[in-house]
VOGU-3710 file (C-alpha; in Angstrom, 3 decimals, decimal comma):
1> matsgstgvt> 93,108/-100,374/72,863  95,102/-101,123/75,470  98,148/-99,432/73,734  96,245/-96,136/72,675  95,053/-96,150/76,403  98,309/-96,307/78,363  100,114/-93,783/75,616  97,279/-91,290/75,661  98,217/-90,211/79,382  101,208/-89,350/78,381
11> anraeliaia> 101,463/-88,864/74,920  101,860/-85,179/73,473  98,980/-83,043/71,798  98,735/-84,447/68,200  99,349/-88,274/69,327  96,042/-87,589/71,897  93,946/-86,524/68,805  95,073/-89,411/66,898  93,981/-91,920/69,624  90,807/-90,223/69,895
21> nsvatekmid> 90,401/-90,239/66,012  91,213/-93,753/65,675  89,185/-95,203/68,541  86,227/-93,189/67,410  86,807/-94,777/64,110  86,984/-98,354/65,126  84,730/-98,428/68,009  82,006/-96,333/65,872  81,277/-93,685/68,239  80,961/-90,044/68,493
31> kgivieamed> 84,796/-88,520/69,145  83,289/-86,261/71,749  82,949/-89,106/74,017  86,329/-90,602/73,839  87,560/-87,055/74,620  85,152/-86,975/77,755  86,490/-90,196/78,684  90,403/-88,977/78,340  89,500/-85,982/80,296  88,333/-88,232/82,742
41> aiqraakary> 90,854/-90,688/82,882  93,343/-87,377/83,433  91,425/-85,785/86,412  91,634/-89,172/88,182  95,199/-89,827/87,323  96,013/-86,125/88,686  93,583/-86,527/91,936  95,918/-89,290/92,542  99,057/-86,916/92,389  97,444/-84,398/94,127
51> gaendirakl> 95,246/-85,729/96,661  91,381/-87,267/95,837  90,155/-84,362/97,661  90,824/-81,468/95,415  87,945/-80,592/92,961  90,543/-81,254/89,604  89,102/-80,726/86,280  90,677/-80,996/83,025  89,878/-80,050/79,453  91,199/-81,426/76,500
61> dpntgdlrlw> 90,795/-79,546/73,015  89,421/-82,146/70,234  90,713/-80,164/67,446  94,701/-79,210/69,027  94,961/-81,672/71,802  96,140/-78,755/74,102  95,488/-79,531/77,878  94,483/-77,447/80,796  94,606/-79,156/84,309  93,378/-76,986/87,497
71> rvvevvelvd> 91,508/-77,058/90,634  88,500/-75,251/91,868  88,505/-73,306/94,902  85,957/-71,405/96,907  86,768/-67,750/98,436  86,298/-67,920/102,397  87,109/-65,429/104,636  88,443/-68,327/107,210  89,602/-71,481/105,539  88,568/-75,086/106,929
81> dyfkqvdlkg> 89,289/-77,116/104,269  92,965/-76,425/102,771  92,076/-78,520/99,369  88,911/-76,865/98,397  88,726/-73,412/100,033  91,340/-70,058/99,892  91,471/-67,306/101,761  90,934/-63,745/99,846  94,213/-62,901/99,930  95,301/-65,940/98,569
91> aqklqadaai> 92,347/-66,141/96,222  93,039/-62,096/94,794  96,805/-63,504/94,100  95,152/-65,753/91,414  92,213/-63,751/90,315  92,533/-60,060/91,156  88,868/-59,560/91,330  88,043/-62,233/93,464  85,096/-61,904/96,062  84,022/-64,061/99,157
101> gdfivdplpp> 81,941/-66,762/98,218  83,415/-66,817/94,892  84,727/-70,371/92,801  87,878/-69,548/90,896  90,305/-71,736/89,013  93,999/-72,602/90,682  95,992/-73,467/87,359  97,727/-76,692/88,320  101,331/-77,784/85,837  101,723/-80,528/83,829
111> iefgriaaqa> 102,459/-84,173/85,403  104,062/-86,641/84,281  101,799/-89,997/85,033  103,909/-92,966/86,406  103,003/-96,761/85,461  99,898/-97,304/87,723  98,214/-94,014/87,197  98,364/-94,942/83,770  97,247/-98,077/84,103  94,099/-96,722/85,837
121> akqvifqkvr> 93,953/-93,741/83,049  93,401/-96,772/80,532  91,263/-98,461/82,178  89,013/-95,329/82,808  88,932/-95,031/78,653  88,626/-98,701/78,410  85,278/-98,622/80,847  84,112/-95,388/78,958  84,073/-96,317/75,505  82,635/-99,778/76,273
131> daererqfee> 80,000/-98,382/77,265  79,575/-95,790/74,836  79,461/-98,742/72,066  76,750/-100,664/74,032  74,745/-97,828/73,802  75,380/-97,282/70,335  74,585/-100,982/69,582  71,568/-101,180/71,502  70,371/-97,896/69,455  71,001/-99,132/66,081
141> fkdrmgeiit> 69,592/-102,456/66,920  66,486/-101,596/69,317  63,977/-100,346/66,310  64,989/-103,433/63,885  63,464/-106,424/65,792  61,282/-108,013/63,013  64,268/-107,676/60,283  66,039/-110,430/58,448  69,680/-109,735/59,015  72,629/-111,655/57,561
151> gvvkrvefgh> 75,830/-112,293/59,812  78,779/-114,793/59,981  78,914/-117,893/62,470  81,321/-116,473/65,279  81,311/-119,764/67,804  78,791/-122,432/69,019  78,750/-122,375/72,858  76,837/-125,240/74,741  74,521/-125,520/71,343  73,582/-121,479/70,954
161> vvvdlgraeg> 75,279/-119,735/68,003  76,800/-116,389/68,291  76,342/-115,017/65,276  78,735/-111,946/64,474  76,446/-108,922/63,048  79,153/-106,565/62,083  78,741/-103,911/64,617  77,395/-106,121/67,177  76,960/-109,729/68,357  73,482/-111,708/68,245
171> virrdaqipr> 72,753/-115,126/69,761  70,676/-117,871/68,142  69,391/-119,846/70,987  68,914/-123,794/70,837  65,448/-123,347/71,130  65,361/-120,832/68,072  67,475/-123,222/65,775  66,236/-125,730/63,370  66,457/-129,022/64,913  69,381/-131,048/63,185
181> evvrvndrir> 70,451/-128,056/61,231  74,749/-128,284/60,930  75,993/-124,839/61,537  80,008/-124,299/61,619  81,913/-121,395/62,287  82,635/-119,107/59,281  79,143/-120,099/57,640  76,778/-117,246/56,321  73,696/-117,148/58,388  69,944/-115,603/57,963
191> slilnvrren> 68,157/-114,895/61,169  65,132/-113,250/62,032  66,044/-110,070/65,101  63,508/-111,783/67,539  64,457/-109,281/70,416  66,673/-106,799/71,739  67,099/-106,308/75,414  69,356/-104,050/77,960  71,003/-106,331/80,131  74,271/-105,971/82,677
201> rgpqiflsra> 76,717/-107,332/80,426  75,332/-104,970/77,430  72,656/-105,083/75,188  71,723/-108,580/74,180  70,526/-109,455/70,666  68,367/-112,493/70,412  67,694/-113,953/66,907  65,927/-116,514/65,586  65,732/-119,230/62,501  62,368/-121,237/63,917
211> hpdfmkklfa> 60,161/-118,734/64,546  57,176/-117,811/61,984  58,100/-114,884/61,178  61,369/-115,358/59,444  59,540/-117,708/56,995  57,073/-114,405/56,386  60,007/-112,654/55,874  61,894/-114,872/53,601  58,458/-115,186/51,519  58,336/-111,193/51,488
221> qevpeiydgi> 61,956/-111,313/50,213  61,412/-113,555/47,317  57,638/-112,491/46,285  57,603/-109,394/45,643  53,943/-109,426/45,669  54,201/-109,541/49,440  56,985/-106,790/49,712  54,444/-104,526/47,551  51,531/-105,623/49,844  49,638/-107,097/47,225
231> ieikaaardp> 49,762/-110,288/48,646  49,460/-110,488/52,457  50,201/-113,539/54,353  47,399/-113,790/57,266  48,803/-116,830/59,055  51,827/-118,548/59,981  51,883/-121,948/61,628  55,873/-124,007/62,013  57,187/-127,357/62,876  60,672/-125,965/62,498
241> gsrakigvis> 62,486/-128,247/59,959  59,886/-130,369/59,292  57,124/-128,728/58,337  54,731/-125,297/57,787  51,529/-124,223/56,378  50,810/-120,295/55,607  47,608/-118,250/55,036  47,896/-116,031/52,051  45,215/-113,478/50,618  45,311/-111,621/47,315
251> hdssidpvga> 43,575/-108,086/47,494  43,965/-107,640/43,656  41,521/-109,984/42,504  43,688/-110,919/38,990  46,468/-112,174/41,362  46,678/-115,964/42,645  48,254/-115,549/45,844  49,089/-119,163/46,012  50,793/-119,267/42,779  52,311/-116,189/42,999
261> cvgmkgsrvq> 54,210/-117,358/46,476  54,859/-120,434/44,261  56,869/-118,853/41,826  57,021/-120,335/38,056  58,033/-124,211/38,220  58,312/-123,559/42,275  61,158/-121,562/42,215  60,071/-119,423/44,657  58,801/-121,773/47,495  61,865/-123,508/46,808
271> avvqemqgek> 64,058/-120,790/47,711  62,620/-120,101/51,025  62,599/-124,378/51,575  66,247/-124,416/50,991  67,025/-121,503/53,323  64,596/-123,440/56,045  66,598/-127,115/55,434  64,228/-128,236/53,356  60,778/-127,705/55,822  57,820/-128,640/53,731
281> idiipwsedt> 55,679/-125,344/53,275  51,773/-125,864/52,646  50,587/-122,679/51,235  46,819/-122,301/51,398  44,242/-119,342/50,640  43,028/-117,574/53,464  39,497/-117,205/53,792  37,354/-115,087/56,093  35,163/-117,637/56,446  36,366/-119,867/59,211
291> atfvvnalqp> 35,054/-123,276/58,375  36,029/-122,758/54,639  39,986/-121,552/56,255  40,267/-124,495/58,358  39,287/-126,974/54,990  41,804/-125,459/53,529  44,357/-125,692/56,689  43,949/-129,193/56,940  44,916/-129,872/52,924  45,866/-132,645/51,702
301> asvsrvvide> 43,112/-134,524/53,612  39,489/-134,265/52,521  36,996/-132,901/55,020  33,212/-133,973/55,043  31,956/-131,678/57,279  32,786/-128,828/59,901  30,689/-127,660/62,825  31,993/-124,730/64,990  31,451/-124,703/68,306  31,266/-121,022/68,989
311> eedrievvvp> 30,773/-121,303/72,785  33,694/-123,291/73,535  36,032/-122,233/70,681  36,642/-125,497/68,885  35,986/-126,815/65,300  34,640/-130,392/64,965  36,122/-131,420/61,914  34,467/-134,322/60,257  36,678/-136,628/57,515  36,117/-139,845/55,929
321> ddqlslaigr> 37,114/-142,841/57,695  40,235/-143,159/54,716  41,300/-139,724/55,707  41,990/-139,846/59,402  45,410/-140,475/59,131  45,775/-138,053/56,640  43,832/-135,479/58,546  45,877/-135,846/61,958  49,510/-136,479/60,187  52,383/-137,968/61,679
331> rgqnvrlasq> 52,434/-137,585/65,304  49,446/-135,083/64,880  51,281/-132,780/62,872  48,916/-131,875/59,860  45,790/-131,355/62,708  48,445/-129,259/64,809  49,565/-127,172/62,447  46,169/-126,370/61,368  45,011/-125,421/64,862  48,175/-122,650/65,425
341> ltakaidilt> 47,150/-121,795/61,694  43,333/-120,800/62,286  43,809/-119,980/66,445  41,136/-122,559/66,802  41,264/-126,250/68,805  40,473/-128,869/66,266  38,690/-131,957/66,669  39,028/-135,100/64,013  36,504/-137,508/64,167  35,503/-139,909/61,551
351> eqdasekrqk> 31,987/-139,740/59,768  31,653/-143,128/61,878  32,723/-141,469/65,231  30,259/-138,288/64,250  27,627/-140,522/63,980  28,246/-142,152/67,181  28,834/-138,427/69,093  25,463/-137,665/67,733  23,248/-140,335/68,615  24,863/-140,477/71,974
361> eflertemfq> 23,906/-136,887/72,995  20,684/-137,460/71,105  20,039/-140,372/73,908  21,226/-138,133/76,464  19,324/-135,195/75,434  16,227/-137,184/75,254  16,339/-139,085/78,475  17,078/-135,325/80,115  13,740/-134,186/78,888  11,590/-136,982/79,697
371> neldvdetla> 13,067/-137,087/83,502  12,793/-133,010/83,633  9,540/-132,182/81,606  7,959/-135,665/82,504  7,281/-136,276/79,040  6,947/-139,760/76,848  10,047/-140,497/75,154  8,589/-140,057/71,553  7,669/-136,045/72,486  11,269/-135,660/74,023
381> qllvaegfgs> 12,588/-137,290/70,782  10,747/-134,758/68,770  12,399/-131,861/70,685  15,794/-132,695/70,514  15,002/-133,440/67,078  14,054/-129,700/66,380  17,407/-129,024/67,954  16,605/-128,162/71,512  19,212/-129,269/74,062  18,564/-127,751/77,309
391> leevayvead> 15,531/-126,943/79,702  16,532/-123,141/79,293  15,925/-123,392/75,514  12,401/-124,675/76,250  11,839/-122,413/78,855  12,641/-119,275/77,651  12,274/-119,638/74,032  9,197/-117,941/72,173  6,527/-120,073/72,871  5,367/-120,193/68,542
401> eistiegfde> 8,749/-121,907/68,144  7,669/-124,813/70,351  4,078/-124,856/69,118  4,718/-125,182/65,534  6,593/-128,408/65,763  4,066/-131,193/64,022  2,249/-132,548/66,587  1,952/-129,647/69,223  -0,401/-126,988/69,643  -0,417/-123,838/72,203
411> dlaaelqsra> -1,619/-125,669/75,221  1,286/-128,439/75,116  3,633/-125,373/74,475  2,738/-123,731/77,869  2,604/-126,476/79,468  5,965/-127,654/78,402  7,662/-124,239/79,416  6,000/-124,181/82,429  7,603/-127,830/83,345  10,731/-126,487/82,182
421> qealdrreaa> 10,697/-123,297/84,447  9,652/-125,659/87,587  12,591/-128,098/86,682  15,039/-125,134/86,642  13,627/-123,775/90,078  14,259/-127,351/91,128  17,797/-127,483/90,029  18,610/-123,947/91,566  16,872/-124,830/94,976  18,906/-128,193/94,888
431> nreerialgv> 22,039/-126,049/94,189  21,227/-123,424/96,959  21,190/-126,383/99,817  24,565/-127,588/98,241  25,828/-124,322/98,586  24,480/-123,492/101,917  25,911/-126,704/102,939  29,529/-125,985/101,663  28,960/-123,152/103,540  29,406/-120,747/100,505
441> sddlagmpym> 28,766/-117,285/101,732  25,684/-115,040/101,211  27,617/-112,321/100,332  28,976/-114,000/97,154  25,697/-114,890/96,488  25,353/-110,915/95,872  27,795/-110,947/93,116  26,731/-109,799/89,213  25,660/-112,738/87,220  26,020/-115,563/89,634
451> teamlvtlgk> 23,802/-118,347/89,652  23,567/-121,005/92,458  25,151/-123,864/90,554  27,991/-121,045/90,016  28,576/-120,484/93,713  28,506/-124,458/94,057  31,484/-124,849/92,030  32,819/-122,010/93,668  32,167/-123,663/97,236  33,966/-126,864/96,079
461> agikelddla> 37,105/-125,169/94,828  37,530/-123,577/98,389  36,285/-120,142/97,530  33,441/-119,408/99,947  34,047/-115,768/101,060  34,199/-112,384/99,743  38,385/-112,419/100,442  38,100/-115,835/98,832  36,899/-114,595/95,346  38,510/-111,052/95,520
471> dlatdeliek> 42,109/-112,186/95,478  41,480/-113,892/92,191  41,955/-112,798/88,765  40,168/-112,632/86,159  41,585/-115,195/84,408  41,714/-117,933/87,096  37,971/-117,184/87,430  36,867/-117,463/83,840  39,697/-118,752/81,768  38,639/-121,412/79,487
481> krqeprrrae> 40,397/-124,761/79,681  42,741/-125,825/76,818  42,098/-128,936/75,317  44,546/-131,215/72,858  42,384/-132,282/69,451  40,812/-135,269/70,488  42,116/-137,213/67,940  45,898/-137,196/67,960  48,771/-139,783/67,352  49,397/-142,065/70,223
491> dapkrpehkg> 53,007/-141,554/70,223  52,212/-137,450/70,049  54,422/-135,448/72,786  51,278/-134,684/75,523  51,507/-131,263/76,674  50,594/-130,282/81,108  46,627/-129,861/81,140  45,766/-126,722/81,285  42,624/-126,475/83,647  41,454/-123,465/83,370
501> gvlaeyglte> 39,463/-120,935/85,363  36,908/-121,719/88,198  33,960/-121,208/86,512  35,507/-121,530/82,808  32,495/-123,812/82,168  29,980/-121,146/82,431  30,925/-118,928/79,361  31,140/-115,909/81,135  32,836/-113,162/79,137  35,981/-111,139/80,141
511> eqgneiimaa> 33,603/-107,890/80,830  31,669/-110,109/82,687  34,684/-111,400/85,148  36,292/-108,278/85,618  32,886/-107,134/86,694  32,901/-110,282/89,349  36,285/-109,567/90,559  35,916/-105,616/91,281  32,323/-106,228/93,172  34,196/-108,647/95,077
521> rahwfddepa> 36,608/-106,024/95,901  34,724/-103,344/96,605  34,322/-103,847/100,610  38,348/-103,374/100,188  37,880/-99,675/99,920  34,356/-98,941/101,932  36,601/-97,709/105,082  38,732/-95,136/103,567  36,242/-92,732/103,105  35,235/-92,987/107,033
531> saeedadaes> 38,964/-93,200/108,096  39,159/-89,607/106,085  36,445/-88,483/107,630  37,175/-89,676/111,357  40,647/-87,888/110,951  39,489/-84,662/109,536  36,873/-84,746/112,920  39,670/-85,148/115,023  41,749/-82,269/113,783  38,678/-79,866/114,020
541> sq> 38,095/-81,261/117,804  41,483/-80,027/118,052
//
């Protein structure tokens, strides 16, 4: 390119066209862009020769190589700028029908470019061609995100692998590589096009071999039924270089999705395993039933019972004592991958753990009913045994749900509901007193869905005025706390605790959270109509 750039501005016509064709072919860009770059370079060189104040234009014929050079001048009565203006007499020498106000062409003779001008022209052409090449690369790869591409390792820089993709370069960053994989220069390597971004230094193509979608695409290449859409990979989770799980479903009842992915004597799955450097893959039948899918996801461990907590978005899995370590996996790997696969937080408990937990919850609820409802232990235990876990449940269920309990009647049910409502009123009054003591504004009490207990929680978090609440984002108010599985290996890496939103414990929905925040912000706009009216009144009085 350096040779062609410096030659291009002094070459004859045939050479100019030959250079344009060569550069366009080599860089895989439109020939017109190269011609335009050459014209720009010639214009700049001519301005350096005749003066930068001149409006000089150049036109290079893309077929013949003929070069025309001229300057544009305006026809005026009185010349102020001799570089860009000409009087009528001088103009009519160039163009007989020239009139005042016209812009006419003043042809310039061909010029010989010196070394400095030639060097400057070369830089202009080089920059234009490079910009065009970058734009071509971005346009080519921007719509290919999610595809698998094969390239050749060009170099390794600071742990990042630069891959030659033929028409561009891609980079596999350290965190997108398979751990402990040895990559050498000139190795052929397959990877997923993860992202394509425009940056100042040109388009950046980010590749990955660690993303779960890389495994999905590999299976699509090896399993025709996936490529044809007969089998679908519904979920995937990876611990790159170690272990992975995929959940598959067949849309044809005659085809076993797991068997199709494994292949004859494991041939299909082994091809994927080899590409992923020996990563073990568990292929699991996907199910719409969450409990069934969780049981499948925790394979090879066997599961005794699954309890789904919809409010907390958690799943409690009970396993036999001898299956605990298998269910958790080395460094918590098995339960972590199962959690990623199901998009649910999973707690692993043994039969003994589950029994102790149930017993503890039973005793706590029994004691709560005894204290709050002023009943004896036997009656409180009967309520808990029938599934009642809170005062709200007792106070607001249909009366016959209580009266039909063995040993209960309608009068007792009515009395229990009355006592439960009184206990809730006492709680609300106590919370109100605490809220007032914390200095929480009455304005906050007027917000939708807000209870006194919520107001106390807000007050303890330092949110006491409408503006304090209005400044929060919805997720800061209601986002649930992310918890790690309660059972995990002691040496598993610990993540930073995610505290969740201020009112996360109250189970508000995103819609409710949005409504609260918008209600808190309403007063910000109260003055705007009034201000507009005042302005209108002021104008009319004038």
